[in-house]
PQR file with spaces between the fields and no chain letter, atoms N, CA, C, O and H, PARSE charges and radii, in Angstrom:
ATOM       1  N    MET     1       5.959  -10.687    6.812 -0.4000 1.5000
ATOM       2  CA   MET     1       4.575  -10.583    6.808 -0.0000 2.0000
ATOM       3  C    MET     1       4.621   -8.736    6.965  0.5500 1.7000
ATOM       4  O    MET     1       5.630   -8.032    6.934 -0.5500 1.4000
ATOM       5  N    ARG     2       2.837   -8.191    7.177 -0.4000 1.5000
ATOM       6  CA   ARG     2       3.195   -7.144    7.072 -0.0000 2.0000
ATOM       7  C    ARG     2       2.711   -6.625    7.588  0.5500 1.7000
ATOM       8  O    ARG     2       1.821   -5.916    7.119 -0.5500 1.4000
ATOM       9  H    ARG     2       2.017   -8.763    7.202  0.4000 1.0000
ATOM      10  N    LEU     3       3.032   -6.667    8.994 -0.4000 1.5000
ATOM      11  CA   LEU     3       2.271   -6.324   10.631 -0.0000 2.0000
ATOM      12  C    LEU     3       2.945   -5.212   11.103  0.5500 1.7000
ATOM      13  O    LEU     3       2.161   -4.468   11.692 -0.5500 1.4000
ATOM      14  H    LEU     3       3.755   -7.243    9.376  0.4000 1.0000
ATOM      15  N    LYS     4       3.997   -4.826   11.086 -0.4000 1.5000
ATOM      16  CA   LYS     4       4.530   -3.190   10.709 -0.0000 2.0000
ATOM      17  C    LYS     4       4.369   -2.964    9.995  0.5500 1.7000
ATOM      18  O    LYS     4       3.741   -1.915   10.143 -0.5500 1.4000
ATOM      19  H    LYS     4       4.635   -5.430   10.608  0.4000 1.0000
ATOM      20  N    SER     5       4.447   -3.144    9.099 -0.4000 1.5000
ATOM      21  CA   SER     5       3.670   -1.668    7.892 -0.0000 2.0000
ATOM      22  C    SER     5       2.651   -1.394    8.470  0.5500 1.7000
ATOM      23  O    SER     5       2.511   -0.336    9.084 -0.5500 1.4000
ATOM      24  H    SER     5       4.957   -3.995    8.979  0.4000 1.0000
ATOM      25  N    MET     6       1.644   -2.406    8.367 -0.4000 1.5000
ATOM      26  CA   MET     6       0.239   -1.892    8.266 -0.0000 2.0000
ATOM      27  C    MET     6       0.521   -1.531    9.898  0.5500 1.7000
ATOM      28  O    MET     6      -0.495   -2.016   10.395 -0.5500 1.4000
ATOM      29  H    MET     6       1.757   -3.265    7.868  0.4000 1.0000
ATOM      30  N    ARG     7       0.983   -1.195   10.568 -0.4000 1.5000
ATOM      31  CA   ARG     7       0.595   -0.618   11.605 -0.0000 2.0000
ATOM      32  C    ARG     7       1.458    0.790   11.751  0.5500 1.7000
ATOM      33  O    ARG     7       0.795    1.433   12.565 -0.5500 1.4000
ATOM      34  H    ARG     7       1.808   -0.801   10.164  0.4000 1.0000
ATOM      35  N    GLU     8       2.230    1.329   11.494 -0.4000 1.5000
ATOM      36  CA   GLU     8       3.172    1.773   11.225 -0.0000 2.0000
ATOM      37  C    GLU     8       2.046    2.930    9.837  0.5500 1.7000
ATOM      38  O    GLU     8       1.962    4.144   10.023 -0.5500 1.4000
ATOM      39  H    GLU     8       2.768    0.806   10.833  0.4000 1.0000
ATOM      40  N    ASP     9       1.552    2.457    8.974 -0.4000 1.5000
ATOM      41  CA   ASP     9       1.183    3.018    8.072 -0.0000 2.0000
ATOM      42  C    ASP     9      -0.372    3.691    9.213  0.5500 1.7000
ATOM      43  O    ASP     9      -0.620    4.776    8.687 -0.5500 1.4000
ATOM      44  H    ASP     9       1.620    1.471    8.823  0.4000 1.0000
ATOM      45  N    ARG    10      -1.215    3.534   10.209 -0.4000 1.5000
ATOM      46  CA   ARG    10      -2.341    3.804   10.763 -0.0000 2.0000
ATOM      47  C    ARG    10      -1.536    4.655   11.843  0.5500 1.7000
ATOM      48  O    ARG    10      -1.969    5.779   11.588 -0.5500 1.4000
ATOM      49  H    ARG    10      -1.013    2.653   10.636  0.4000 1.0000
ATOM      50  N    ASP    11      -0.641    4.817   12.882 -0.4000 1.5000
ATOM      51  CA   ASP    11      -0.125    5.857   13.414 -0.0000 2.0000
ATOM      52  C    ASP    11      -0.600    4.790   14.162  0.5500 1.7000
ATOM      53  O    ASP    11      -1.674    5.244   14.557 -0.5500 1.4000
ATOM      54  H    ASP    11      -0.289    3.904   13.089  0.4000 1.0000
ATOM      55  N    ILE    12      -0.492    3.505   14.684 -0.4000 1.5000
ATOM      56  CA   ILE    12      -0.992    2.821   15.882 -0.0000 2.0000
ATOM      57  C    ILE    12       0.215    2.419   16.407  0.5500 1.7000
ATOM      58  O    ILE    12       1.246    2.099   15.816 -0.5500 1.4000
ATOM      59  H    ILE    12       0.380    3.136   14.363  0.4000 1.0000
ATOM      60  N    LYS    13      -0.051    2.477   17.688 -0.4000 1.5000
ATOM      61  CA   LYS    13       1.538    1.729   18.263 -0.0000 2.0000
ATOM      62  C    LYS    13       1.241    0.511   19.070  0.5500 1.7000
ATOM      63  O    LYS    13       0.252    0.598   19.798 -0.5500 1.4000
ATOM      64  H    LYS    13      -0.889    2.737   18.168  0.4000 1.0000
ATOM      65  N    GLN    14       1.955   -0.688   19.081 -0.4000 1.5000
ATOM      66  CA   GLN    14       2.477   -1.715   19.507 -0.0000 2.0000
ATOM      67  C    GLN    14       1.640   -2.575   20.492  0.5500 1.7000
ATOM      68  O    GLN    14       1.263   -3.746   20.521 -0.5500 1.4000
ATOM      69  H    GLN    14       2.758   -0.760   18.490  0.4000 1.0000
ATOM      70  N    ALA    15       1.532   -1.632   21.175 -0.4000 1.5000
ATOM      71  CA   ALA    15       0.920   -1.670   22.622 -0.0000 2.0000
ATOM      72  C    ALA    15      -0.566   -1.439   22.729  0.5500 1.7000
ATOM      73  O    ALA    15      -1.298   -1.881   23.616 -0.5500 1.4000
ATOM      74  H    ALA    15       1.838   -0.680   21.151  0.4000 1.0000
ATOM      75  N    GLU    16      -0.842   -0.836   21.911 -0.4000 1.5000
ATOM      76  CA   GLU    16      -2.705   -0.683   21.655 -0.0000 2.0000
ATOM      77  C    GLU    16      -3.264   -1.835   20.729  0.5500 1.7000
ATOM      78  O    GLU    16      -4.461   -1.990   20.489 -0.5500 1.4000
ATOM      79  H    GLU    16      -0.248   -0.477   21.191  0.4000 1.0000
ATOM      80  N    LEU    17      -2.021   -2.789   20.137 -0.4000 1.5000
ATOM      81  CA   LEU    17      -2.318   -3.685   19.036 -0.0000 2.0000
ATOM      82  C    LEU    17      -2.192   -4.981   20.154  0.5500 1.7000
ATOM      83  O    LEU    17      -3.186   -5.705   20.101 -0.5500 1.4000
ATOM      84  H    LEU    17      -1.049   -2.663   20.332  0.4000 1.0000
ATOM      85  N    ALA    18      -1.254   -5.376   21.068 -0.4000 1.5000
ATOM      86  CA   ALA    18      -1.069   -6.243   21.821 -0.0000 2.0000
ATOM      87  C    ALA    18      -2.612   -6.059   23.174  0.5500 1.7000
ATOM      88  O    ALA    18      -2.774   -6.900   24.058 -0.5500 1.4000
ATOM      89  H    ALA    18      -0.447   -4.788   21.112  0.4000 1.0000
ATOM      90  N    GLU    19      -3.255   -5.192   23.056 -0.4000 1.5000
ATOM      91  CA   GLU    19      -3.756   -5.255   23.973 -0.0000 2.0000
ATOM      92  C    GLU    19      -5.010   -5.907   23.139  0.5500 1.7000
ATOM      93  O    GLU    19      -5.484   -6.946   23.599 -0.5500 1.4000
ATOM      94  H    GLU    19      -3.124   -4.509   22.337  0.4000 1.0000
ATOM      95  N    LEU    20      -5.666   -5.274   21.747 -0.4000 1.5000
ATOM      96  CA   LEU    20      -6.797   -5.361   20.888 -0.0000 2.0000
ATOM      97  C    LEU    20      -6.663   -7.538   20.467  0.5500 1.7000
ATOM      98  O    LEU    20      -7.369   -8.188   19.697 -0.5500 1.4000
ATOM      99  H    LEU    20      -5.281   -4.431   21.373  0.4000 1.0000
ATOM     100  N    LEU    21      -5.368   -8.075   21.455 -0.4000 1.5000
ATOM     101  CA   LEU    21      -5.275   -9.632   20.814 -0.0000 2.0000
ATOM     102  C    LEU    21      -5.093  -10.026   22.191  0.5500 1.7000
ATOM     103  O    LEU    21      -5.187  -11.145   22.696 -0.5500 1.4000
ATOM     104  H    LEU    21      -4.794   -7.546   22.081  0.4000 1.0000
ATOM     105  N    ASN    22      -4.759   -8.680   22.818 -0.4000 1.5000
ATOM     106  CA   ASN    22      -4.957   -9.484   24.986 -0.0000 2.0000
ATOM     107  C    ASN    22      -3.369  -10.246   24.858  0.5500 1.7000
ATOM     108  O    ASN    22      -3.515  -11.467   24.915 -0.5500 1.4000
ATOM     109  H    ASN    22      -4.683   -7.771   22.408  0.4000 1.0000
ATOM     110  N    CYS    23      -2.188   -9.919   24.732 -0.4000 1.5000
ATOM     111  CA   CYS    23      -0.764   -9.735   24.948 -0.0000 2.0000
ATOM     112  C    CYS    23       0.061   -9.077   25.355  0.5500 1.7000
ATOM     113  O    CYS    23      -0.191   -7.896   25.591 -0.5500 1.4000
ATOM     114  H    CYS    23      -2.070   -8.927   24.686  0.4000 1.0000
ATOM     115  N    LYS    24       0.967   -9.449   25.516 -0.4000 1.5000
ATOM     116  CA   LYS    24       1.960   -8.000   26.137 -0.0000 2.0000
ATOM     117  C    LYS    24       2.898   -7.948   24.893  0.5500 1.7000
ATOM     118  O    LYS    24       3.278   -8.673   23.974 -0.5500 1.4000
ATOM     119  H    LYS    24       1.172  -10.409   25.323  0.4000 1.0000
ATOM     120  N    GLN    25       3.072   -6.578   25.419 -0.4000 1.5000
ATOM     121  CA   GLN    25       3.823   -5.196   24.041 -0.0000 2.0000
ATOM     122  C    GLN    25       5.202   -6.357   23.465  0.5500 1.7000
ATOM     123  O    GLN    25       5.287   -6.630   22.268 -0.5500 1.4000
ATOM     124  H    GLN    25       2.763   -5.989   26.166  0.4000 1.0000
ATOM     125  N    ASN    26       5.699   -6.650   23.980 -0.4000 1.5000
ATOM     126  CA   ASN    26       6.830   -7.955   24.226 -0.0000 2.0000
ATOM     127  C    ASN    26       6.770   -9.021   23.296  0.5500 1.7000
ATOM     128  O    ASN    26       7.633   -9.369   22.491 -0.5500 1.4000
ATOM     129  H    ASN    26       5.630   -6.429   24.953  0.4000 1.0000
ATOM     130  N    THR    27       5.419   -9.594   23.546 -0.4000 1.5000
ATOM     131  CA   THR    27       4.659  -10.774   22.472 -0.0000 2.0000
ATOM     132  C    THR    27       4.682  -10.023   21.255  0.5500 1.7000
ATOM     133  O    THR    27       5.577  -10.280   20.450 -0.5500 1.4000
ATOM     134  H    THR    27       4.717   -9.312   24.200  0.4000 1.0000
ATOM     135  N    TYR    28       3.752   -9.043   20.963 -0.4000 1.5000
ATOM     136  CA   TYR    28       3.139   -9.099   19.830 -0.0000 2.0000
ATOM     137  C    TYR    28       4.784   -8.300   19.177  0.5500 1.7000
ATOM     138  O    TYR    28       5.169   -8.832   18.136 -0.5500 1.4000
ATOM     139  H    TYR    28       3.024   -8.835   21.617  0.4000 1.0000
ATOM     140  N    GLN    29       5.809   -6.990   19.773 -0.4000 1.5000
ATOM     141  CA   GLN    29       6.930   -7.114   19.169 -0.0000 2.0000
ATOM     142  C    GLN    29       7.239   -8.482   18.890  0.5500 1.7000
ATOM     143  O    GLN    29       6.917   -8.843   17.758 -0.5500 1.4000
ATOM     144  H    GLN    29       5.497   -6.557   20.619  0.4000 1.0000
ATOM     145  N    GLN    30       7.619   -9.087   19.407 -0.4000 1.5000
ATOM     146  CA   GLN    30       8.070  -10.566   18.445 -0.0000 2.0000
ATOM     147  C    GLN    30       7.475  -11.217   17.276  0.5500 1.7000
ATOM     148  O    GLN    30       7.970  -11.795   16.308 -0.5500 1.4000
ATOM     149  H    GLN    30       7.881   -8.794   20.327  0.4000 1.0000
ATOM     150  N    TYR    31       6.141  -10.931   17.678 -0.4000 1.5000
ATOM     151  CA   TYR    31       5.038  -10.958   15.958 -0.0000 2.0000
ATOM     152  C    TYR    31       5.696  -10.065   15.172  0.5500 1.7000
ATOM     153  O    TYR    31       5.791  -10.415   13.996 -0.5500 1.4000
ATOM     154  H    TYR    31       5.739  -10.461   18.464  0.4000 1.0000
ATOM     155  N    GLU    32       6.092   -9.206   15.409 -0.4000 1.5000
ATOM     156  CA   GLU    32       6.391   -8.426   13.310 -0.0000 2.0000
ATOM     157  C    GLU    32       7.166   -9.017   13.677  0.5500 1.7000
ATOM     158  O    GLU    32       6.889  -10.143   13.265 -0.5500 1.4000
ATOM     159  H    GLU    32       6.014   -8.922   16.365  0.4000 1.0000
ATOM     160  N    SER    33       8.568   -9.106   14.548 -0.4000 1.5000
ATOM     161  CA   SER    33       9.972   -9.647   13.988 -0.0000 2.0000
ATOM     162  C    SER    33      10.082  -10.577   13.193  0.5500 1.7000
ATOM     163  O    SER    33      10.787  -10.638   12.186 -0.5500 1.4000
ATOM     164  H    SER    33       8.793   -8.191   14.883  0.4000 1.0000
ATOM     165  N    GLY    34       9.094  -11.644   13.808 -0.4000 1.5000
ATOM     166  CA   GLY    34       9.168  -13.194   13.341 -0.0000 2.0000
ATOM     167  C    GLY    34       9.998  -13.619   14.009  0.5500 1.7000
ATOM     168  O    GLY    34      10.761  -14.375   13.407 -0.5500 1.4000
ATOM     169  H    GLY    34       8.521  -11.595   14.626  0.4000 1.0000
ATOM     170  N    LYS    35      10.330  -13.376   15.655 -0.4000 1.5000
ATOM     171  CA   LYS    35      10.623  -14.267   16.816 -0.0000 2.0000
ATOM     172  C    LYS    35      10.385  -15.280   16.919  0.5500 1.7000
ATOM     173  O    LYS    35      11.024  -16.329   16.992 -0.5500 1.4000
ATOM     174  H    LYS    35       9.710  -12.762   16.144  0.4000 1.0000
ATOM     175  N    ARG    36       8.687  -14.803   16.936 -0.4000 1.5000
ATOM     176  CA   ARG    36       7.659  -15.506   17.428 -0.0000 2.0000
ATOM     177  C    ARG    36       6.729  -16.239   16.237  0.5500 1.7000
ATOM     178  O    ARG    36       6.944  -15.641   15.183 -0.5500 1.4000
ATOM     179  H    ARG    36       8.167  -13.951   16.876  0.4000 1.0000
ATOM     180  N    GLN    37       5.815  -17.279   16.059 -0.4000 1.5000
ATOM     181  CA   GLN    37       4.758  -17.302   15.248 -0.0000 2.0000
ATOM     182  C    GLN    37       3.398  -17.072   16.130  0.5500 1.7000
ATOM     183  O    GLN    37       2.917  -17.731   17.052 -0.5500 1.4000
ATOM     184  H    GLN    37       5.641  -17.764   16.915  0.4000 1.0000
ATOM     185  N    ILE    38       2.923  -15.728   15.397 -0.4000 1.5000
ATOM     186  CA   ILE    38       1.660  -15.589   15.691 -0.0000 2.0000
ATOM     187  C    ILE    38       0.006  -16.177   15.607  0.5500 1.7000
ATOM     188  O    ILE    38      -0.839  -15.888   14.761 -0.5500 1.4000
ATOM     189  H    ILE    38       3.314  -15.193   14.649  0.4000 1.0000
ATOM     190  N    PRO    39      -0.079  -16.796   16.404 -0.5600 1.5000
ATOM     191  CA   PRO    39      -1.488  -17.662   16.192  0.2800 2.0000
ATOM     192  C    PRO    39      -2.078  -17.512   15.496  0.5500 1.7000
ATOM     193  O    PRO    39      -1.650  -16.791   14.595 -0.5500 1.4000
ATOM     194  N    ILE    40      -2.757  -17.774   15.431 -0.4000 1.5000
ATOM     195  CA   ILE    40      -4.174  -18.397   14.435 -0.0000 2.0000
ATOM     196  C    ILE    40      -5.106  -17.109   14.478  0.5500 1.7000
ATOM     197  O    ILE    40      -5.214  -16.145   13.720 -0.5500 1.4000
ATOM     198  H    ILE    40      -3.105  -18.360   16.163  0.4000 1.0000
ATOM     199  N    ASP    41      -5.656  -17.427   15.515 -0.4000 1.5000
ATOM     200  CA   ASP    41      -7.000  -16.455   16.437 -0.0000 2.0000
ATOM     201  C    ASP    41      -6.583  -14.788   16.255  0.5500 1.7000
ATOM     202  O    ASP    41      -7.345  -13.831   16.118 -0.5500 1.4000
ATOM     203  H    ASP    41      -5.568  -18.211   16.130  0.4000 1.0000
ATOM     204  N    ALA    42      -5.283  -14.813   16.301 -0.4000 1.5000
ATOM     205  CA   ALA    42      -4.285  -13.957   16.285 -0.0000 2.0000
ATOM     206  C    ALA    42      -4.393  -12.648   15.305  0.5500 1.7000
ATOM     207  O    ALA    42      -4.362  -11.447   15.574 -0.5500 1.4000
ATOM     208  H    ALA    42      -4.664  -15.591   16.413  0.4000 1.0000
ATOM     209  N    LEU    43      -4.588  -13.634   13.551 -0.4000 1.5000
ATOM     210  CA   LEU    43      -4.392  -13.538   13.063 -0.0000 2.0000
ATOM     211  C    LEU    43      -5.390  -13.016   12.145  0.5500 1.7000
ATOM     212  O    LEU    43      -5.222  -12.427   11.078 -0.5500 1.4000
ATOM     213  H    LEU    43      -4.613  -14.610   13.333  0.4000 1.0000
ATOM     214  N    LYS    44      -6.457  -13.335   12.748 -0.4000 1.5000
ATOM     215  CA   LYS    44      -7.505  -13.403   12.588 -0.0000 2.0000
ATOM     216  C    LYS    44      -8.131  -12.120   12.733  0.5500 1.7000
ATOM     217  O    LYS    44      -8.756  -11.449   11.912 -0.5500 1.4000
ATOM     218  H    LYS    44      -6.594  -13.814   13.616  0.4000 1.0000
ATOM     219  N    LYS    45      -7.797  -11.870   14.139 -0.4000 1.5000
ATOM     220  CA   LYS    45      -8.447  -10.274   14.862 -0.0000 2.0000
ATOM     221  C    LYS    45      -7.996   -9.050   14.276  0.5500 1.7000
ATOM     222  O    LYS    45      -8.541   -7.947   14.287 -0.5500 1.4000
ATOM     223  H    LYS    45      -7.290  -12.415   14.807  0.4000 1.0000
ATOM     224  N    LEU    46      -6.887   -9.422   13.748 -0.4000 1.5000
ATOM     225  CA   LEU    46      -5.880   -8.602   13.144 -0.0000 2.0000
ATOM     226  C    LEU    46      -6.125   -8.328   11.129  0.5500 1.7000
ATOM     227  O    LEU    46      -5.544   -7.531   10.393 -0.5500 1.4000
ATOM     228  H    LEU    46      -6.444  -10.319   13.739  0.4000 1.0000
ATOM     229  N    ALA    47      -6.993   -9.161   10.864 -0.4000 1.5000
ATOM     230  CA   ALA    47      -7.287   -9.374    9.225 -0.0000 2.0000
ATOM     231  C    ALA    47      -8.623   -8.337    9.689  0.5500 1.7000
ATOM     232  O    ALA    47      -8.678   -7.194    9.234 -0.5500 1.4000
ATOM     233  H    ALA    47      -7.465   -9.809   11.462  0.4000 1.0000
ATOM     234  N    ILE    48      -9.673   -8.861   10.630 -0.4000 1.5000
ATOM     235  CA   ILE    48     -10.257   -7.954   10.888 -0.0000 2.0000
ATOM     236  C    ILE    48     -10.626   -6.658   11.474  0.5500 1.7000
ATOM     237  O    ILE    48     -11.673   -6.054   11.239 -0.5500 1.4000
ATOM     238  H    ILE    48      -9.628   -9.789   10.999  0.4000 1.0000
ATOM     239  N    PHE    49      -9.508   -6.211   12.399 -0.4000 1.5000
ATOM     240  CA   PHE    49      -9.232   -4.993   12.822 -0.0000 2.0000
ATOM     241  C    PHE    49      -8.392   -3.958   11.093  0.5500 1.7000
ATOM     242  O    PHE    49      -8.273   -2.738   10.985 -0.5500 1.4000
ATOM     243  H    PHE    49      -8.657   -6.702   12.589  0.4000 1.0000
ATOM     244  N    TYR    50      -7.973   -5.067   10.022 -0.4000 1.5000
ATOM     245  CA   TYR    50      -7.487   -4.112    9.043 -0.0000 2.0000
ATOM     246  C    TYR    50      -8.458   -4.013    8.123  0.5500 1.7000
ATOM     247  O    TYR    50      -8.547   -3.049    7.363 -0.5500 1.4000
ATOM     248  H    TYR    50      -8.070   -6.058   10.110  0.4000 1.0000
ATOM     249  N    ASN    51      -9.162   -4.890    8.126 -0.4000 1.5000
ATOM     250  CA   ASN    51     -10.084   -4.878    7.010 -0.0000 2.0000
ATOM     251  C    ASN    51      -9.423   -6.151    5.887  0.5500 1.7000
ATOM     252  O    ASN    51     -10.394   -6.810    5.514 -0.5500 1.4000
ATOM     253  H    ASN    51      -9.090   -5.673    8.743  0.4000 1.0000
ATOM     254  N    THR    52      -9.103   -6.286    5.728 -0.4000 1.5000
ATOM     255  CA   THR    52      -7.942   -7.505    5.007 -0.0000 2.0000
ATOM     256  C    THR    52      -8.158   -8.884    5.738  0.5500 1.7000
ATOM     257  O    THR    52      -8.570   -9.337    6.806 -0.5500 1.4000
ATOM     258  H    THR    52      -8.314   -5.750    6.031  0.4000 1.0000
ATOM     259  N    SER    53      -7.547   -9.351    4.320 -0.4000 1.5000
ATOM     260  CA   SER    53      -7.068  -10.860    4.508 -0.0000 2.0000
ATOM     261  C    SER    53      -6.292  -11.271    5.263  0.5500 1.7000
ATOM     262  O    SER    53      -5.434  -10.457    5.605 -0.5500 1.4000
ATOM     263  H    SER    53      -7.213   -8.984    3.452  0.4000 1.0000
ATOM     264  N    ILE    54      -6.198  -12.934    5.981 -0.4000 1.5000
ATOM     265  CA   ILE    54      -4.836  -13.069    6.533 -0.0000 2.0000
ATOM     266  C    ILE    54      -3.728  -13.162    5.454  0.5500 1.7000
ATOM     267  O    ILE    54      -2.592  -13.168    5.928 -0.5500 1.4000
ATOM     268  H    ILE    54      -6.895  -13.595    5.704  0.4000 1.0000
ATOM     269  N    ASP    55      -3.793  -13.218    4.421 -0.4000 1.5000
ATOM     270  CA   ASP    55      -3.401  -13.785    3.211 -0.0000 2.0000
ATOM     271  C    ASP    55      -1.940  -12.700    2.870  0.5500 1.7000
ATOM     272  O    ASP    55      -0.723  -12.753    2.694 -0.5500 1.4000
ATOM     273  H    ASP    55      -4.715  -13.213    4.036  0.4000 1.0000
ATOM     274  N    TYR    56      -3.223  -11.630    2.939 -0.4000 1.5000
ATOM     275  CA   TYR    56      -2.368  -10.053    2.495 -0.0000 2.0000
ATOM     276  C    TYR    56      -1.399   -9.902    4.171  0.5500 1.7000
ATOM     277  O    TYR    56      -0.200   -9.757    4.411 -0.5500 1.4000
ATOM     278  H    TYR    56      -4.212  -11.587    3.082  0.4000 1.0000
ATOM     279  N    LEU    57      -2.293   -9.991    4.814 -0.4000 1.5000
ATOM     280  CA   LEU    57      -0.820   -9.515    6.230 -0.0000 2.0000
ATOM     281  C    LEU    57       0.742  -10.789    5.954  0.5500 1.7000
ATOM     282  O    LEU    57       1.947  -10.604    5.782 -0.5500 1.4000
ATOM     283  H    LEU    57      -3.267  -10.108    4.619  0.4000 1.0000
ATOM     284  N    LEU    58      -0.144  -12.036    6.041 -0.4000 1.5000
ATOM     285  CA   LEU    58       1.522  -12.998    5.382 -0.0000 2.0000
ATOM     286  C    LEU    58       1.985  -12.682    4.037  0.5500 1.7000
ATOM     287  O    LEU    58       2.665  -13.489    3.403 -0.5500 1.4000
ATOM     288  H    LEU    58      -1.122  -12.186    6.180  0.4000 1.0000
ATOM     289  N    GLU    59       1.647  -11.544    3.572 -0.4000 1.5000
ATOM     290  CA   GLU    59       1.909  -11.384    1.973 -0.0000 2.0000
ATOM     291  C    GLU    59       2.047  -12.585    0.588  0.5500 1.7000
ATOM     292  O    GLU    59       2.987  -12.579   -0.206 -0.5500 1.4000
ATOM     293  H    GLU    59       1.094  -10.889    4.086  0.4000 1.0000
ATOM     294  N    MET    60       1.177  -13.313    0.560 -0.4000 1.5000
ATOM     295  CA   MET    60       0.626  -14.253   -0.429 -0.0000 2.0000
ATOM     296  C    MET    60      -0.231  -13.655   -1.299  0.5500 1.7000
ATOM     297  O    MET    60      -0.716  -14.204   -2.288 -0.5500 1.4000
ATOM     298  H    MET    60       0.413  -13.318    1.206  0.4000 1.0000
ATOM     299  N    THR    61      -0.493  -12.147   -0.823 -0.4000 1.5000
ATOM     300  CA   THR    61      -1.505  -11.906   -2.226 -0.0000 2.0000
ATOM     301  C    THR    61      -0.666  -10.869   -1.552  0.5500 1.7000
ATOM     302  O    THR    61       0.102  -10.928   -0.592 -0.5500 1.4000
ATOM     303  H    THR    61      -0.099  -11.700   -0.019  0.4000 1.0000
ATOM     304  N    ASP    62      -1.278   -9.296   -2.838 -0.4000 1.5000
ATOM     305  CA   ASP    62      -1.294   -8.269   -3.155 -0.0000 2.0000
ATOM     306  C    ASP    62      -2.311   -7.889   -2.752  0.5500 1.7000
ATOM     307  O    ASP    62      -2.385   -7.305   -1.671 -0.5500 1.4000
ATOM     308  H    ASP    62      -1.902   -9.248   -3.618  0.4000 1.0000
ATOM     309  N    GLU    63      -3.634   -8.187   -3.724 -0.4000 1.5000
ATOM     310  CA   GLU    63      -4.574   -7.530   -2.183 -0.0000 2.0000
ATOM     311  C    GLU    63      -5.112   -7.436   -1.604  0.5500 1.7000
ATOM     312  O    GLU    63      -5.759   -8.374   -1.139 -0.5500 1.4000
ATOM     313  H    GLU    63      -3.574   -8.661   -4.602  0.4000 1.0000
ATOM     314  N    ILE    64      -5.200   -6.406   -1.284 -0.4000 1.5000
ATOM     315  CA   ILE    64      -5.537   -5.451    0.081 -0.0000 2.0000
ATOM     316  C    ILE    64      -7.026   -5.844    0.742  0.5500 1.7000
ATOM     317  O    ILE    64      -7.177   -5.960    1.958 -0.5500 1.4000
ATOM     318  H    ILE    64      -4.674   -5.644   -1.662  0.4000 1.0000
ATOM     319  N    LYS    65      -8.337   -6.071   -0.444 -0.4000 1.5000
ATOM     320  CA   LYS    65      -9.323   -5.954   -0.384 -0.0000 2.0000
ATOM     321  C    LYS    65     -10.060   -7.687    0.624  0.5500 1.7000
ATOM     322  O    LYS    65      -9.766   -8.777    0.132 -0.5500 1.4000
ATOM     323  H    LYS    65      -8.215   -5.977   -1.432  0.4000 1.0000
ATOM     324  N    PRO    66     -10.829   -7.646    1.769 -0.5600 1.5000
ATOM     325  CA   PRO    66     -10.468   -8.574    2.316  0.2800 2.0000
ATOM     326  C    PRO    66     -11.624   -9.517    1.155  0.5500 1.7000
ATOM     327  O    PRO    66     -12.382   -9.143    0.261 -0.5500 1.4000
ATOM     328  N    TYR    67     -11.134  -11.392    1.947 -0.4000 1.5000
ATOM     329  CA   TYR    67     -12.802  -12.066    0.741 -0.0000 2.0000
ATOM     330  C    TYR    67     -13.635  -11.250    1.311  0.5500 1.7000
ATOM     331  O    TYR    67     -13.541  -10.296    2.082 -0.5500 1.4000
ATOM     332  H    TYR    67     -10.518  -11.696    2.673  0.4000 1.0000
ATOM     333  N    SER    68     -14.827  -12.051    0.554 -0.4000 1.5000
ATOM     334  CA   SER    68     -16.514  -12.095    1.344 -0.0000 2.0000
ATOM     335  C    SER    68     -16.398  -12.861    2.294  0.5500 1.7000
ATOM     336  O    SER    68     -15.654  -13.840    2.338 -0.5500 1.4000
ATOM     337  H    SER    68     -14.904  -12.827   -0.073  0.4000 1.0000
ATOM     338  N    ARG    69     -17.791  -12.125    3.899 -0.4000 1.5000
ATOM     339  CA   ARG    69     -17.573  -12.977    4.441 -0.0000 2.0000
ATOM     340  C    ARG    69     -18.171  -14.011    4.608  0.5500 1.7000
ATOM     341  O    ARG    69     -19.097  -13.942    3.801 -0.5500 1.4000
ATOM     342  H    ARG    69     -18.395  -11.329    3.863  0.4000 1.0000
ATOM     343  N    LYS    70     -18.254  -15.018    5.182 -0.4000 1.5000
ATOM     344  CA   LYS    70     -19.317  -16.016    5.130 -0.0000 2.0000
ATOM     345  C    LYS    70     -20.676  -15.610    6.073  0.5500 1.7000
ATOM     346  O    LYS    70     -20.905  -15.013    7.125 -0.5500 1.4000
ATOM     347  H    LYS    70     -17.501  -15.074    5.838  0.4000 1.0000
ATOM     348  N    LYS    71     -21.266  -16.174    5.233 -0.4000 1.5000
ATOM     349  CA   LYS    71     -22.627  -15.256    5.737 -0.0000 2.0000
ATOM     350  C    LYS    71     -23.798  -17.029    6.507  0.5500 1.7000
ATOM     351  O    LYS    71     -24.915  -16.865    6.998 -0.5500 1.4000
ATOM     352  H    LYS    71     -21.080  -16.659    4.379  0.4000 1.0000
């Protein structure tokens, strides 16, 4: 996953993203390291936060641009 690189590129602390996802910093660290699976709702929040797609976060595409939003 690209969670760590996305966070570091923007100089964001794990604690800040943990707050966004309403989880503990340690839990977020486990998402980044792959020790814990990240819930779908958290992936959605991160994709919106980073203005990208879940596919990009999960390294299923190299296209950083998000998909068009459903209206």
